[in-house]
C-alpha positions in Angstrom: 81.0 101.3 105.2 80.6 102.7 102.3 83.4 105.1 100.8 80.3 108.2 100.5 79.5 107.5 104.0 83.5 108.1 104.8 83.9 110.9 103.4 80.6 112.5 105.0 82.7 111.2 108.2 85.9 113.0 107.0 84.0 116.5 106.4 82.6 116.3 109.4 85.7 115.9 111.6 88.0 118.8 112.5 89.8 120.0 109.6 93.9 118.6 110.5 92.7 116.2 112.9 94.0 112.1 112.8 90.3 111.6 112.9 89.8 113.3 109.0 93.2 111.5 107.7 91.8 108.3 108.7 88.3 109.2 107.4 89.4 110.1 104.4 92.6 107.6 103.9 89.2 104.9 104.5 87.1 106.3 101.7 89.9 106.2 99.6 91.1 102.8 100.0 87.5 101.6 100.0 86.8 103.2 96.9 90.1 101.6 95.2 90.5 97.3 94.6 94.1 97.1 95.8 94.9 97.7 99.8 96.9 100.9 99.7 98.8 101.6 103.0 99.3 105.3 104.8 102.6 107.0 104.5 104.2 110.2 104.9 103.2 113.4 106.9 99.3 111.6 107.3 101.9 108.8 108.4 103.3 110.8 110.9 100.3 112.6 112.2 98.8 109.3 113.0 101.8 107.9 114.8 103.1 110.9 117.1 99.8 112.9 117.3 101.5 116.2 116.1 99.3 117.8 113.4 99.7 118.5 110.1 98.1 120.4 107.1 99.4 118.6 104.0 97.9 116.5 101.8 97.2 112.7 102.4 99.9 110.0 101.0 99.1 106.2 100.2 101.0 103.5 98.4 99.6 101.3 96.3 97.8 100.1 93.3 95.3 102.4 91.5 94.6 101.6 87.7 91.8 102.7 85.3 89.3 100.9 86.9 90.2 102.9 90.6 90.0 105.6 88.3 87.0 105.6 87.5 85.4 104.5 91.0 87.7 107.4 92.3 85.8 110.0 89.8 82.4 108.2 89.9 82.8 108.9 94.2 83.3 112.7 93.2 87.3 113.1 93.3 88.9 114.9 90.8 92.6 114.3 89.4 94.7 117.3 89.7 97.8 116.5 88.8 99.5 114.1 91.2 96.7 114.3 93.5 93.2 112.8 94.0 90.8 115.7 95.0 87.3 115.2 96.7 85.9 119.1 97.5 87.2 122.8 97.3 89.2 125.3 99.3 90.9 124.6 102.0 88.5 122.1 103.3 89.1 119.9 100.5 90.6 116.1 100.8 93.4 115.7 98.5 95.1 112.8 98.3 98.1 111.5 96.7 99.7 108.3 95.8 103.2 108.8 95.0 104.2 105.0 94.4 102.7 101.4 94.5 105.2 100.2 96.1 105.8 100.6 99.7 109.0 101.6 101.3 109.7 99.2 103.9 110.3 95.9 105.2 107.4 96.1 108.5 104.1 94.8 107.8 101.5 98.0 108.2 100.3 99.0 111.8 96.1 98.2 111.2 94.0 101.2 112.3 90.5 101.0 113.1 87.8 103.8 111.8 83.9 103.3 111.9 84.5 99.4 111.2 87.5 99.8 108.3 90.8 99.3 109.1 93.5 101.7 107.6 96.7 100.6 106.8 99.6 103.1 108.2 103.4 102.1 107.6 105.2 100.7 110.5 106.9 103.5 112.8 110.5 102.0 112.1 109.9 101.7 108.4 108.9 105.7 108.7 111.7 106.9 110.5 114.1 105.3 107.9 111.7 106.9 105.2 112.3 110.6 107.2 115.8 109.9 107.1 116.0 109.1 103.8 114.6 112.3 103.0 116.1 113.9 105.7 119.5 113.4 103.7 118.3 115.8 100.9 119.3 118.7 103.7 116.4 121.1 103.7 115.2 122.2 107.5 111.4 120.7 106.5 113.0 117.3 106.0 115.2 117.3 108.4 112.2 118.7 111.2 110.2 116.2 110.0 112.3 113.3 111.2 113.6 114.8 114.4 109.4 115.6 115.3 109.6 111.6 114.6 112.3 110.5 116.5 111.1 112.6 119.7 108.1 111.7 119.7 108.5 108.3 118.8 111.6 107.7 120.4 110.7 104.8 122.7 108.5 103.1 119.9 111.5 102.8 117.4 114.0 100.1 117.3 117.0 102.0 117.0 119.3 99.1 116.2 116.9 98.0 113.6 117.0 101.0 112.3 120.7 101.1 111.8 121.0 97.9 110.4 118.5 98.7 107.6 120.5 102.3 106.9 124.0 100.0 106.3 121.7 97.5 104.3 120.3 100.4 102.0 124.1 102.2 101.8 124.8 98.9 100.2 121.9 98.9 97.8 122.0 102.9 97.0 124.7 104.7 96.8 123.0 108.0 97.2 122.1 107.1 100.3 126.2 107.5 101.8 124.9 110.1 103.6 122.0 108.7 105.6 124.8 107.6 108.5 125.5 111.0 108.9 121.8 112.2 109.3 120.9 109.7 112.0 123.6 110.6 114.1 123.3 114.0 113.9 119.6 112.9 114.7 120.2 111.2 117.9 122.7 114.2 119.0 119.8 116.1 118.9 117.4 113.9 120.8 116.7 115.6 124.3 118.6 113.8 127.2 116.2 111.5 129.5 
């Protein structure tokens, strides 16, 4: 399916739905040459079903030829975002990095015959824990929501091992074990 057709379908979907996120991500990915991976809050929505109304984050290479293709399709560069449409109904996509934070292969989700790569649940949990080291309530609440909703699908021993490894590689992550400990203690009892 063409990127323009996927965009049209995205605008037909409910504004804060997982369907709209996947269709927009599929359209954007179809318009560029390199494979992108859905990450951030949009990926959390796909993994948990919890609705979010923020931009759609994707990771991967976007070069000058891709930028031309996106512009021809109707995306406009606005700061760090690619925007299609106007107002609250616009599709807003950010590509914060060319490199995926994570070790697991992305999960593959098909929509309208197009495969969207979504960061794995374990890598997303690691990302949320790293984000939560900043101490803000927003990042903490996102990490906690993911942990509660996807508790049984997260490989907690693997996440703990990755935390230890990450700590050794990056001194700025020294608080991450405390964040994980607080998170696990905050999970509802079964």
